[in-house]
C-alpha positions as CSV (number, residue, x, y, z in Angstrom):
1,M,-44.2,-50.4,-132.9
2,R,-45.9,-52.3,-129.9
3,N,-44.5,-50.3,-127.3
4,N,-45.7,-47.3,-129.4
5,L,-49.4,-48.8,-130.2
6,L,-49.2,-49.5,-126.0
7,K,-48.5,-45.8,-125.3
8,A,-50.7,-44.4,-127.8
9,S,-54.1,-46.6,-125.9
10,L,-53.0,-45.9,-122.5
11,G,-52.2,-42.5,-123.6
12,A,-56.5,-42.1,-125.1
13,L,-57.5,-44.1,-121.9
14,V,-56.1,-41.2,-119.2
15,A,-57.3,-38.7,-121.7
16,S,-60.7,-40.3,-121.7
17,A,-60.6,-41.1,-117.6
18,L,-59.9,-37.0,-117.1
19,L,-62.6,-35.9,-119.5
20,A,-64.8,-38.4,-117.3
21,C,-63.8,-36.4,-113.7
22,P,-66.2,-34.4,-111.9
23,P,-64.8,-30.6,-112.2
24,P,-63.2,-29.9,-109.2
25,P,-64.7,-29.0,-105.7
26,G,-65.9,-25.2,-106.2
27,A,-66.1,-25.6,-109.5
28,C,-69.2,-25.3,-112.1
29,D,-69.5,-28.0,-114.4
30,T,-69.6,-26.8,-118.2
31,S,-69.8,-30.3,-119.9
32,G,-73.9,-30.1,-120.5
33,T,-77.2,-28.3,-120.8
34,G,-79.8,-27.4,-118.3
35,S,-82.7,-25.0,-118.6
36,I,-83.5,-21.5,-116.9
37,V,-87.2,-20.7,-116.4
38,L,-87.4,-16.9,-116.8
39,T,-90.8,-15.3,-115.7
40,F,-91.6,-11.3,-114.6
41,S,-93.6,-10.0,-112.3
42,G,-95.0,-6.3,-111.4
43,L,-94.4,-4.7,-114.9
44,P,-98.2,-3.4,-116.3
45,E,-99.5,-4.8,-119.5
46,G,-97.7,-3.1,-122.1
47,V,-93.8,-2.6,-121.0
48,T,-91.7,-4.4,-121.9
49,P,-88.3,-5.9,-119.9
50,K,-85.2,-6.9,-121.1
51,V,-83.5,-8.7,-119.1
52,T,-79.7,-10.1,-120.3
53,L,-77.7,-13.4,-119.0
54,Q,-74.3,-13.9,-119.6
55,G,-72.4,-17.5,-119.5
56,P,-71.0,-19.8,-121.5
57,S,-73.0,-18.1,-123.6
58,A,-74.5,-14.6,-124.0
59,Q,-78.5,-13.3,-124.9
60,T,-80.8,-11.0,-123.7
61,V,-84.8,-12.0,-123.0
62,T,-88.2,-9.6,-123.1
63,M,-90.5,-12.2,-122.3
64,A,-91.0,-15.1,-119.9
65,Q,-89.8,-18.4,-121.3
66,T,-88.0,-21.5,-120.4
67,L,-84.1,-21.5,-122.3
68,M,-82.0,-24.4,-122.9
69,V,-78.7,-23.3,-122.3
70,G,-74.6,-24.6,-121.7
71,S,-74.6,-25.4,-118.2
72,G,-71.8,-23.3,-115.9
73,N,-71.9,-20.4,-114.1
74,W,-75.0,-17.9,-114.7
75,A,-75.6,-13.9,-114.2
76,V,-79.2,-12.2,-115.0
77,S,-79.4,-8.9,-114.6
78,A,-82.4,-6.3,-115.2
79,E,-82.6,-2.8,-117.4
80,L,-84.5,-0.4,-116.3
81,A,-88.0,-0.7,-117.9
82,T,-90.6,2.3,-119.0
83,A,-94.3,3.2,-119.3
84,A,-95.1,5.5,-122.1
85,D,-96.0,8.9,-120.5
86,P,-96.9,12.3,-122.2
87,I,-94.6,14.6,-119.8
88,V,-92.7,12.4,-118.6
89,R,-92.3,8.4,-118.2
90,T,-92.6,5.5,-115.4
91,A,-89.1,3.6,-114.6
92,Y,-89.7,-0.4,-113.2
93,A,-86.3,-1.5,-111.6
94,G,-85.9,-5.3,-111.3
95,R,-84.9,-7.2,-108.6
96,V,-84.1,-11.0,-109.5
97,S,-84.3,-13.6,-107.5
98,A,-81.0,-15.2,-108.3
99,P,-78.7,-13.0,-110.0
100,N,-75.6,-15.4,-109.8
101,F,-76.2,-18.7,-110.0
102,C,-74.1,-22.4,-111.0
103,L,-76.4,-24.2,-113.6
104,E,-75.2,-27.8,-113.4
105,P,-75.7,-29.9,-116.3
106,G,-79.2,-31.4,-116.5
107,T,-81.0,-29.4,-113.7
108,T,-82.9,-26.3,-113.7
109,Q,-82.9,-23.3,-112.6
110,A,-86.2,-20.5,-111.9
111,V,-85.4,-16.8,-112.4
112,D,-87.9,-14.1,-111.2
113,V,-87.2,-10.6,-112.3
114,A,-89.7,-8.4,-109.7
115,F,-90.4,-5.3,-111.2
116,S,-91.6,-1.9,-109.2
117,K,-91.4,1.7,-110.2
118,V,-88.8,4.0,-109.3
119,P,-90.5,6.2,-106.9
120,T,-89.1,9.5,-108.3
121,S,-90.0,8.2,-112.1
122,N,-92.9,9.6,-113.6
123,R,-92.4,13.1,-111.6
124,L,-91.4,16.2,-111.9
125,W,-88.9,17.1,-109.2
126,V,-88.3,21.0,-108.1
127,G,-86.0,22.8,-105.4
128,N,-88.4,25.6,-103.4
129,G,-86.3,28.6,-102.6
130,S,-88.8,30.7,-100.2
131,G,-92.0,30.5,-98.9
132,G,-94.5,27.5,-99.0
133,T,-93.3,24.0,-97.4
134,G,-90.8,21.7,-98.0
135,N,-87.4,23.2,-99.9
136,L,-87.8,19.9,-103.2
137,H,-91.7,18.8,-103.8
138,G,-92.3,16.3,-106.4
139,F,-95.4,16.1,-109.4
140,D,-96.5,13.3,-110.3
141,S,-97.6,13.1,-114.4
142,T,-100.9,13.2,-113.5
143,A,-100.8,16.3,-111.7
144,L,-99.3,18.2,-115.2
145,Q,-100.9,17.5,-117.7
146,A,-104.1,20.0,-116.6
147,A,-103.3,23.9,-116.0
148,G,-104.9,25.1,-112.9
149,M,-104.0,24.7,-108.6
150,T,-102.6,21.1,-107.6
151,P,-100.7,19.9,-104.1
152,S,-97.3,18.8,-104.7
153,S,-97.2,14.5,-104.7
154,W,-94.3,14.5,-102.4
155,S,-92.5,17.6,-100.5
156,A,-89.8,17.7,-97.7
157,D,-87.3,19.6,-96.3
158,V,-83.7,17.5,-97.4
159,A,-80.2,18.2,-96.5
160,A,-79.4,19.1,-100.8
161,S,-82.4,20.4,-102.8
162,R,-80.9,22.9,-105.6
163,S,-80.3,21.9,-108.9
164,P,-81.7,18.3,-108.7
165,T,-80.6,16.3,-111.2
166,F,-80.2,12.5,-111.7
167,D,-78.2,9.6,-112.2
168,R,-79.0,6.3,-114.6
169,V,-80.6,4.6,-112.0
170,G,-82.8,7.5,-110.3
171,N,-80.7,8.7,-106.9
172,L,-81.5,12.6,-107.3
173,W,-78.6,14.5,-106.9
174,A,-78.6,17.8,-105.6
175,I,-76.6,21.1,-103.7
176,G,-77.5,22.0,-100.4
177,A,-78.5,25.5,-99.3
178,T,-77.0,25.9,-95.9
179,T,-73.5,25.7,-94.4
180,S,-74.4,22.6,-92.6
181,D,-76.0,20.9,-95.6
182,P,-73.0,19.0,-97.8
183,Q,-71.7,20.6,-100.9
184,L,-73.6,18.7,-103.3
185,G,-75.5,15.2,-101.7
186,R,-77.2,12.3,-103.5
187,L,-80.6,10.9,-102.0
188,P,-81.2,7.1,-103.0
189,A,-84.5,7.1,-105.2
190,A,-85.5,3.7,-102.9
191,D,-86.1,6.4,-99.8
192,F,-89.1,8.5,-101.2
193,A,-91.1,5.3,-101.9
194,T,-90.8,5.2,-97.4
195,G,-92.1,8.5,-96.8
196,T,-90.2,11.9,-96.3
197,T,-87.7,11.0,-94.5
198,V,-84.8,11.1,-97.5
199,R,-81.3,11.6,-96.1
200,P,-78.1,12.0,-98.6
201,D,-76.6,8.4,-98.9
202,R,-73.4,10.6,-100.1
203,R,-71.8,13.5,-99.2
204,A,-69.0,14.9,-100.4
205,R,-67.5,18.5,-100.6
206,I,-65.2,19.9,-103.2
207,S,-60.8,20.1,-101.8
208,G,-60.5,24.0,-102.1
209,L,-64.1,24.9,-101.8
210,S,-65.0,27.3,-98.5
211,C,-66.6,30.0,-100.0
212,I,-70.3,31.0,-100.2
213,P,-72.6,30.0,-102.4
214,A,-70.6,27.3,-103.3
215,L,-72.0,25.3,-105.6
216,A,-74.5,26.6,-108.6
217,T,-75.1,24.3,-111.2
218,L,-74.6,20.4,-111.7
219,A,-74.2,18.6,-115.1
220,F,-73.5,14.5,-115.0
221,D,-72.1,13.5,-118.7
222,R,-73.1,10.7,-120.1
223,Q,-70.7,7.9,-118.5
224,G,-71.5,9.6,-114.6
225,N,-68.8,12.3,-114.4
226,L,-70.3,15.0,-112.8
227,A,-69.5,18.8,-113.4
228,A,-70.3,21.2,-110.7
229,G,-70.1,25.0,-111.2
230,S,-69.2,27.5,-108.3
231,A,-71.2,30.4,-108.3
232,C,-68.7,32.0,-105.4
233,Q,-65.4,30.8,-107.1
234,K,-67.0,31.1,-110.6
235,E,-64.4,27.6,-111.8
236,V,-66.0,24.6,-112.7
237,Y,-65.0,20.9,-111.5
238,L,-64.8,17.9,-112.9
239,L,-65.8,15.0,-111.0
240,S,-64.8,11.1,-112.1
241,A,-67.7,8.4,-111.6
242,A,-65.2,6.7,-109.6
243,S,-64.9,9.6,-107.4
244,L,-68.6,9.8,-106.5
245,E,-68.7,6.1,-105.2
246,T,-66.1,6.9,-103.0
247,A,-68.4,10.0,-101.0
248,T,-70.5,6.9,-99.3
249,G,-72.1,7.8,-95.7
250,T,-73.3,10.0,-93.3
251,S,-70.3,12.8,-93.1
252,D,-68.7,14.6,-96.3
253,V,-66.0,12.6,-98.2
254,T,-64.5,15.3,-99.5
255,L,-62.9,15.0,-103.4
256,T,-60.4,16.3,-105.8
257,P,-62.0,17.3,-108.8
258,A,-59.7,15.5,-111.7
259,L,-60.4,19.3,-113.7
260,T,-60.8,22.3,-112.5
261,L,-61.8,25.1,-115.4
262,S,-61.5,28.5,-114.4
263,G,-61.6,32.0,-116.4
264,F,-65.1,32.8,-116.2
265,Q,-67.0,36.1,-114.9
266,S,-70.1,34.2,-113.7
267,V,-71.1,30.2,-113.6
268,D,-74.8,30.2,-113.8
269,G,-75.2,26.5,-116.7
270,L,-73.7,23.7,-117.7
271,A,-74.4,20.7,-120.2
272,F,-73.4,18.2,-122.0
273,D,-74.0,17.8,-125.5
274,A,-74.3,13.7,-126.9
275,A,-70.5,13.9,-128.2
276,G,-69.6,14.9,-124.6
277,N,-68.8,18.2,-125.0
278,L,-69.1,21.0,-121.7
279,Y,-71.1,24.2,-122.5
280,V,-70.7,26.6,-119.7
281,A,-73.3,29.8,-119.6
282,D,-71.2,32.8,-118.1
283,A,-74.0,35.4,-118.0
284,A,-71.4,37.7,-116.7
285,A,-70.2,37.8,-119.3
286,E,-72.6,37.3,-121.6
287,Q,-71.5,34.1,-123.6
288,V,-71.8,30.5,-123.8
289,V,-68.2,28.5,-123.9
290,R,-68.1,25.3,-125.2
291,Y,-64.9,22.9,-124.1
292,D,-64.2,19.9,-126.2
293,A,-64.5,16.1,-125.0
294,S,-61.0,15.9,-125.8
295,A,-59.6,18.6,-124.3
296,L,-61.6,17.7,-121.4
297,A,-59.9,14.7,-121.5
298,G,-56.3,15.8,-121.0
299,S,-54.6,18.0,-118.5
300,A,-55.2,21.7,-118.7
301,P,-58.1,22.2,-121.3
302,M,-58.9,25.4,-123.0
303,P,-62.5,26.6,-124.6
304,S,-62.8,26.1,-128.1
305,V,-65.5,28.4,-128.1
306,R,-67.1,31.5,-127.2
307,L,-70.6,32.1,-128.3
308,K,-72.4,35.5,-128.3
309,V,-75.7,35.5,-128.3
310,R,-77.2,38.8,-129.8
311,R,-80.2,40.3,-128.3
312,N,-82.1,41.7,-131.3
313,T,-81.5,41.4,-135.3
314,M,-80.3,45.3,-136.1
315,P,-76.9,44.7,-137.3
316,A,-75.9,48.0,-135.1
317,D,-76.7,46.6,-132.0
318,T,-74.2,44.1,-130.6
319,S,-75.5,43.6,-127.7
320,A,-75.9,40.1,-125.9
321,F,-78.1,38.0,-124.1
322,G,-76.6,36.5,-120.5
323,P,-77.3,33.2,-120.9
324,R,-78.7,31.1,-117.6
325,S,-79.5,27.7,-116.9
326,L,-79.0,25.5,-120.4
327,A,-80.3,22.0,-121.7
328,F,-80.3,20.8,-125.5
329,D,-84.0,19.8,-127.2
330,A,-84.4,16.8,-128.9
331,T,-82.5,18.4,-132.3
332,G,-79.6,19.3,-130.9
333,N,-80.4,22.8,-130.3
334,L,-79.3,24.6,-127.1
335,W,-81.4,26.3,-125.1
336,S,-81.1,28.8,-122.4
337,F,-82.8,32.4,-120.7
338,D,-81.6,36.1,-120.1
339,F,-82.5,35.9,-116.3
340,G,-83.3,40.3,-116.5
341,A,-84.6,40.0,-120.4
342,N,-87.3,37.4,-119.7
343,V,-86.1,35.6,-122.9
344,L,-86.3,32.3,-123.7
345,F,-83.7,31.6,-126.7
346,F,-82.0,29.1,-128.3
347,I,-78.4,28.6,-130.3
348,P,-79.1,26.3,-133.7
349,Q,-77.4,23.5,-133.1
350,A,-75.1,24.4,-136.4
351,E,-73.3,27.6,-134.2
352,L,-72.2,25.8,-131.9
353,S,-69.4,24.4,-133.6
354,G,-66.7,25.9,-135.0
355,S,-63.6,28.0,-132.9
356,G,-63.4,31.3,-131.5
357,T,-65.4,33.8,-130.2
358,R,-68.2,35.0,-132.7
359,S,-71.3,36.9,-132.0
360,V,-74.7,34.4,-133.6
361,Q,-78.3,34.9,-133.8
362,P,-80.4,32.9,-131.8
363,G,-83.1,30.4,-133.2
364,V,-86.1,32.1,-131.7
365,R,-86.8,34.6,-129.0
366,V,-89.1,33.8,-126.8
367,A,-90.3,36.4,-124.8
368,V,-92.2,36.1,-121.6
369,A,-94.2,38.0,-119.0
370,V,-92.6,39.9,-117.0
371,G,-93.9,39.0,-113.6
372,A,-92.6,35.4,-114.3
373,V,-89.1,34.2,-112.6
374,L,-87.2,31.9,-114.9
375,E,-85.3,29.6,-112.8
376,G,-84.4,27.0,-114.8
377,L,-85.2,24.6,-117.9
378,A,-86.5,21.2,-118.5
379,F,-88.0,19.2,-121.9
380,D,-91.1,16.9,-121.4
381,E,-91.5,13.5,-124.0
382,A,-93.1,15.8,-125.8
383,G,-90.9,18.6,-126.4
384,G,-92.9,20.8,-124.4
385,L,-90.2,23.0,-122.3
386,W,-91.2,23.6,-118.4
387,V,-89.8,26.5,-116.7
388,P,-90.1,28.5,-113.1
389,Y,-92.7,31.1,-113.6
390,A,-94.2,34.0,-111.1
391,A,-94.5,32.7,-107.2
392,G,-95.3,29.1,-107.1
393,Q,-96.3,28.2,-110.6
394,L,-94.5,26.0,-113.3
395,A,-95.3,27.1,-116.8
396,R,-95.2,24.8,-120.1
397,F,-94.3,25.9,-123.8
398,S,-95.1,23.8,-126.4
399,P,-93.6,22.7,-128.9
400,E,-95.0,25.0,-131.7
401,Q,-94.8,27.8,-129.3
402,L,-91.0,27.6,-128.9
403,T,-90.9,28.2,-132.6
404,V,-92.2,32.1,-132.9
405,S,-90.7,35.0,-131.8
406,T,-92.4,37.2,-129.4
407,G,-91.8,40.5,-127.7
408,A,-92.0,42.4,-124.3
409,G,-94.8,43.8,-126.1
410,A,-96.8,40.9,-126.6
411,P,-95.1,38.0,-123.9
412,T,-96.0,34.7,-125.3
413,Q,-98.6,33.0,-122.3
414,P,-97.5,29.9,-121.7
415,E,-99.6,26.3,-123.0
416,R,-100.5,25.3,-119.2
417,I,-99.8,27.0,-116.3
418,V,-99.9,24.5,-112.5
419,R,-100.4,26.5,-109.3
420,G,-98.8,24.2,-106.8
421,S,-100.5,24.4,-103.9
422,T,-97.6,24.3,-101.3
423,L,-94.8,26.0,-103.1
424,G,-93.2,29.2,-102.9
425,S,-90.4,29.9,-105.6
426,T,-90.2,27.5,-107.8
427,L,-85.8,26.6,-108.6
428,D,-83.9,24.1,-111.6
429,P,-87.0,21.4,-112.9
430,A,-85.9,18.0,-113.8
431,F,-87.4,14.8,-115.1
432,F,-86.4,11.2,-113.8
433,P,-86.5,10.1,-116.7
434,A,-85.3,12.4,-118.9
435,P,-86.9,12.3,-122.5
436,K,-84.7,9.1,-124.7
437,S,-84.2,12.0,-127.0
438,L,-81.7,14.0,-124.8
439,P,-78.1,14.2,-124.3
440,L,-78.4,12.9,-120.1
441,F,-77.3,11.1,-118.1
442,H,-80.9,10.3,-117.1
443,A,-82.3,9.5,-120.4
444,L,-83.4,6.2,-120.1
445,P,-83.7,4.3,-124.0
């Protein structure tokens, strides 16, 4: 009995000694508490940051403060913050002074998150097809808030400018216009702050795609996977987010698509909805095709529905629009236009479900003046729709105008027409960030 008591005492002493021992070299002591002094800089008044701290516990912080927390290894990250704007918000990226650190018991760690404007934000971006100067132009929101002539806020010749779109942090992805350009290129957001010398930091070509024009349209899903449509091959390629990470450097990297979709007569527009379903505009076949997200996860997806959008309401006339660019509005309606007819229209959300091939009536038919050259769609923060118009022009149709059908005899006059003083022909408008109500990869909260 005495021996057992002695063993128990010795065991307790050993356990106590082990607990009192300092952690081994390179480890971070988690036995106590410490403090993190969190400060913010660079944000305009009224803009709320969102900073995440991950360590022995996790929390999200939206104001400067001192936090008493458990000691140990900590990681600090900042989400993009946004400032309100009637057309397109300004985004601010945060640089964390100490993104990873060991907080020892009884110590204090200062962490400052310095925010700065994402240079591609608060702007409408357009490609320039011919005439003017520069093949890529950006217009600040302030330049878009009144009709009339305005210079571009940014313009230059870059290696990829067609069908511009954005990733979550404001890098601009686009299609090269010539054979010397990459088929697909990424222009880093940070470079737009330093002048007009912006070069792709990612360049990619798609395996087996050698015809011209190789690509015509791009769309990201909410996970960062990219759909790329080929004008000459009449196919759609699904490029995984992971594969896009490999296309780094100054030389083109050949990417093998995760999926190839075929059977189209033309590929004129792409869009993902909030559920991850992919819609393809096939103007030559006069239809919009839907691939379900579940089918895209397989190896040989087939379309679930083919929709033909009727040109008019007369039962005997079954002619359909040839849809081009695609864009969802905040309520889930799918917008497009017919280039030859100069008509904007949308497929109501309720008509997008189901399966098979069928004709549908559009929710509205908005006739546009005969001199307009429709080459893309982009919704702003207030629900206005921006489109390329006549040469060197961008037009905004107000949300109210988009509810009223009109005809070629009395087309809808845009609420606002902005003329770029150095812009020739306008292509594929895109905002960064996109409105939070839209199912776009770059739609920030």
